C-alpha positions in Angstrom: -2.2 -22.5 -21.8 -1.4 -26.2 -22.3 -3.4 -28.2 -19.8 -5.3 -25.2 -18.3 -8.8 -26.4 -17.5 -9.8 -25.7 -13.9 -9.8 -21.9 -13.4 -10.9 -19.3 -10.8 -11.2 -15.5 -11.1 -8.9 -14.2 -8.4 -9.3 -10.5 -9.1 -11.6 -8.5 -11.3 -11.2 -4.7 -11.7 -13.2 -2.3 -13.8 -11.8 1.2 -14.5 -14.2 4.0 -15.5 -13.1 7.1 -17.3 -14.2 10.2 -15.4 -12.0 13.0 -16.8 -10.1 12.9 -20.1 -7.5 15.7 -20.6 -4.7 16.6 -23.0 -2.6 19.6 -23.7 -0.4 20.9 -26.5 1.9 23.9 -27.0 3.8 26.0 -29.5 7.6 26.3 -29.4 10.2 28.6 -30.7 12.7 26.0 -31.4 16.5 26.3 -31.6 17.9 29.7 -30.8 14.5 31.3 -30.7 15.7 33.5 -27.8 19.0 34.5 -29.5 19.8 38.2 -29.5 18.1 40.0 -32.3 18.3 43.5 -33.8 17.0 46.2 -31.5 13.3 46.8 -32.0 12.3 43.4 -33.2 9.6 41.3 -31.5 10.3 37.9 -30.1 7.9 35.0 -29.8 5.0 34.6 -27.4 4.1 30.9 -27.1 1.0 29.3 -25.7 -0.1 26.0 -24.0 -3.6 24.7 -24.9 -5.4 22.6 -22.3 -8.6 20.7 -23.0 -10.6 18.6 -20.5 -13.8 16.6 -20.9 -15.6 15.4 -17.8 -18.3 12.7 -17.7 -21.4 13.6 -15.6 -24.7 11.8 -14.9 -23.6 8.3 -13.7 -22.8 7.9 -10.0 -20.5 5.4 -8.2 -23.4 3.1 -7.3 -24.3 2.6 -10.9 -20.6 2.0 -11.8 -20.5 -0.6 -9.0 -23.5 -2.4 -10.5 -21.8 -2.4 -13.9 -18.5 -3.8 -12.4 -20.4 -6.5 -10.5 -22.1 -7.7 -13.6 -18.9 -7.6 -15.6 -17.1 -9.7 -13.1 -19.9 -12.2 -12.8 -20.0 -12.3 -16.6 -16.3 -13.1 -16.7 -17.0 -16.4 -15.0 -19.9 -17.1 -17.4 -17.8 -16.4 -20.5 -14.9 -18.6 -19.2 -17.4 -21.4 -18.6 -19.0 -20.9 -22.1 -15.6 -21.2 -23.6 -15.1 -24.6 -22.0 -13.2 -24.0 -18.8 -14.1 -25.6 -15.5 -14.8 -22.5 -13.4 -14.6 -22.6 -9.6 -17.5 -20.5 -8.2 -16.6 -17.1 -6.7 -18.3 -18.1 -3.5 -15.8 -21.0 -3.0 -12.9 -18.7 -3.7 -14.2 -15.9 -1.5 -14.4 -18.4 1.5 -10.7 -19.2 1.3 -8.6 -17.6 4.0 -5.9 -16.7 1.6 -8.3 -14.8 -0.6 -9.6 -12.9 2.5 -6.0 -12.1 3.5 -5.2 -10.8 0.0 -8.2 -8.4 0.1 -7.3 -7.3 3.6 -4.0 -6.0 2.2 -5.6 -4.2 -0.7 -6.9 -0.6 -1.2 -10.5 0.3 -0.7 -12.7 0.3 -3.7 -13.5 2.6 -5.5 -9.9 3.8 -6.0 -9.1 7.0 -7.8 -6.4 6.7 -10.4 -4.9 9.9 -11.8 -3.2 10.0 -15.2 -1.4 12.7 -17.1 -2.8 16.3 -17.5 -5.7 15.9 -15.2 -7.1 12.6 -16.6 -9.0 10.7 -13.8 -10.4 7.2 -13.5 -12.3 5.3 -10.9 -11.3 1.7 -10.3 -13.8 -0.6 -8.8 -13.5 -4.3 -7.7 -16.4 -6.6 -6.9 -18.7 -5.0 -4.3 -17.3 -5.3 -0.8 -13.8 -6.3 -2.0 -10.6 -4.3 -2.3 -8.1 -3.6 -5.1 -4.6 -5.1 -4.8 -3.3 -5.0 -8.3 -0.1 -2.8 -8.2 -0.9 -1.4 -11.7 -3.7 0.7 -10.2 -2.5 1.5 -6.7 0.7 3.4 -7.6 4.4 3.2 -7.0 4.2 3.6 -3.3 1.7 0.8 -2.8 3.6 -1.3 -5.4 6.8 -0.9 -3.3 4.7 -1.7 -0.2 3.7 -5.0 -1.8 7.4 -5.7 -2.5 8.3 -5.2 1.2 5.4 -7.4 2.2 6.8 -10.1 -0.1 9.7 -10.5 2.3 7.3 -11.6 5.0 5.2 -13.7 2.7 2.2 -11.4 2.9 2.1 -9.8 -0.6 -1.1 -10.1 -2.7 0.8 -12.3 -5.2 1.9 -14.8 -2.6 -1.7 -15.0 -1.1 -2.8 -15.7 -4.7 -0.2 -18.5 -5.0 -1.3 -20.2 -1.8 -4.9 -19.9 -2.8 -4.3 -21.5 -6.2 -2.5 -24.4 -4.5 -5.3 -24.9 -1.9 -8.0 -25.1 -4.6 -5.8 -26.7 -7.3 -6.8 -24.1 -9.9 -5.3 -21.7 -12.4 -5.8 -18.1 -11.3 -7.4 -15.6 -13.6 -7.1 -11.8 -13.3 -9.6 -9.6 -15.2 -9.1 -5.9 -16.0 -11.5 -3.8 -18.0 -11.4 -0.1 -18.9 -14.6 1.7 -19.8 -13.8 5.1 -21.3 -16.0 7.8 -22.8 -13.5 10.1 -24.7 -10.2 10.0 -26.4 -8.1 13.1 -26.7 -5.0 13.4 -28.9 -2.4 16.2 -28.7 -0.2 17.3 -31.4 2.6 17.7 -28.9 4.6 20.2 -27.0 7.8 20.6 -29.0 9.3 19.6 -32.4 11.6 16.7 -32.9 15.0 17.5 -31.3 13.7 21.0 -30.3 15.3 22.6 -33.4 12.4 23.7 -35.5 9.6 26.1 -34.5 6.2 24.7 -33.7 3.7 27.4 -34.6 0.4 25.6 -33.7 -1.0 23.8 -30.8 -4.0 21.5 -31.2 -6.0 18.9 -29.2 -8.5 16.7 -31.0 -11.3 14.9 -29.1 -13.4 11.9 -30.0 -16.4 11.3 -27.8 -17.3 7.6 -28.0 -17.9 4.9 -25.4 -15.3 2.2 -25.7 -13.9 -0.8 -23.7 -10.4 -2.3 -23.6 -8.6 -4.6 -21.2 -6.9 -7.9 -20.6 -7.4 -11.3 -19.0 -4.3 -12.9 -17.4 -3.9 -16.6 -16.6 -1.6 -18.0 -13.9 -1.2 -21.7 -14.9 -1.0 -24.0 -11.9 1.4 -26.2 -13.8 3.9 -23.3 -13.8 3.8 -22.8 -10.1 6.7 -23.4 -7.7 6.4 -23.6 -3.9 9.1 -23.4 -1.3 9.4 -22.8 2.5 10.9 -19.6 3.9 11.0 -18.3 7.5 8.5 -21.1 8.4 6.0 -20.1 5.7 5.1 -21.7 2.4 5.4 -19.5 -0.6 4.0 -20.2 -4.0 4.5 -18.2 -7.2 4.3 -18.6 -10.9 7.5 -18.8 -12.9 8.4 -15.4 -14.5 7.1 -15.0 -18.1 4.8 -18.0 -17.8 1.5 -16.1 -17.4 -0.4 -15.8 -20.7 -2.2 -12.5 -21.2 -5.0 -11.9 -23.7 -5.5 -8.2 -24.3 -7.3 -5.9 -26.7 -5.1 -4.5 -29.5 -7.9 -2.0 -30.4 -10.7 -0.8 -28.1 -14.2 -2.1 -28.7 -16.4 0.9 -29.3 -20.1 1.6 -29.9 -21.7 4.0 -32.3 -24.8 4.2 -30.2 -25.7 7.4 -28.4 -24.8 7.4 -24.7 -25.0 11.1 -23.8 -27.6 13.8 -24.2 -25.3 16.9 -24.7 -21.8 18.3 -24.4 -21.5 21.7 -22.6 -18.7 24.2 -22.5 -18.2 24.6 -18.8 -15.0 26.6 -18.9 -15.0 28.6 -15.6 -14.6 32.3 -15.2 -11.3 31.6 -13.4 -10.1 29.7 -16.5 -11.0 32.5 -18.8 -9.3 35.1 -16.6 -6.2 32.9 -16.4 -6.2 32.5 -20.2 -6.8 36.2 -20.8 -4.2 37.3 -18.3 -1.4 35.0 -19.5 -2.1 35.9 -23.2 -1.9 39.6 -22.4 1.3 39.0 -20.4 2.8 37.0 -23.2 1.9 39.7 -25.8 3.5 42.5 -23.6 6.6 40.4 -23.0 7.0 39.7 -26.7 6.6 43.4 -27.6 9.2 44.3 -25.0 11.6 41.9 -26.6 11.4 39.1 -24.1 10.3 35.6 -25.1 7.5 34.2 -23.0 6.0 30.7 -22.7 3.5 31.6 -19.9 0.3 32.0 -22.0 -2.4 29.4 -21.4 -5.6 28.6 -23.3 -8.0 26.5 -21.1 -11.2 24.9 -22.2 -13.4 22.5 -20.3 -16.4 20.5 -21.5 -19.0 18.4 -19.7 -20.4 15.2 -21.4 -23.9 14.7 -19.9 -24.4 10.9 -19.9 -27.7 9.2 -20.3 -27.6 6.7 -17.4 -29.7 3.9 -18.9 -27.8 4.1 -22.3 -24.4 4.3 -20.6 -25.3 1.3 -18.4 -26.5 -0.9 -21.3 -23.7 0.0 -23.7 -21.0 -0.4 -21.0 -22.3 -3.9 -20.1 -22.5 -4.9 -23.8 -18.9 -3.8 -24.5 -17.5 -5.5 -21.4 -19.4 -8.7 -22.3 -18.0 -8.7 -25.8 -14.5 -8.1 -24.6 -14.7 -10.9 -22.1 -16.3 -13.3 -24.6 -13.5 -12.7 -27.2 -10.7 -13.1 -24.5 -12.2 -16.3 -23.1 -12.7 -17.8 -26.6 -9.1 -16.9 -27.7 -7.7 -18.3 -24.4 -9.6 -21.6 -24.8 -8.5 -22.0 -28.4 -4.8 -21.5 -27.3 -4.8 -24.6 -25.2 
């Protein structure tokens, strides 16, 4: 961070938790299916799946939260003592426009493990080009574009040189639930695992990071008649949350059990099948126990708390970055 003074926010993405899911299962362990004496009953294992879905806040409201968070990023950097180039100046640059022409449309749906879903939003009217959100295929696509000098990273490099600034990339996650699973098998798979549990904490929290691309660490060269500029590897300081910022304030009105009839039928059928299989002397791991909950958000509370959390996160990151110069 030495010498970093003039900065500009080149990308700002806010990711909102929509679905939070986890699963756990029992396991027979080593030699659980070994031949036993005639007439004995083998194990019937089960997989437990739990999903929480947030309802009550639409994409338009998420976009307003994202817009304010991105505007606030510039404010917090300025308050921390950085010279911030206005977003209007950056947005007018042709390299910035080219970078967003190559990105994915916002909002972008990001799917995690076990049915977990997020919506990623950039500033209103702008795309999402960060490979961490848009998946392996698009990440590889950016790599192929790099050969022609048209990757998002190279557009960023030219933009930084044009405006003589250090680029800043902001990423924020607003989540409403944390689910923890006790796992699917024991260590090494040798011991039996006779319980399956998923614990949930419903709490609004924010985490994220702010990355700097120091102009002093930039190298430029010419290739195939085009100028390319990139930051040296491992020379981009990142200020990130070790622990999420959370609020104890109420942001939802109720939590409903919305397990569907189909889910219940599936659970009942597979449990019966597993029981019959075990009684017949055949080990079964097909049983499933499915539960779904709906967290009914209070829009005004969710809005206010999300903005407060995002602001606090950005204030701390900007302050730490400034003190690291």
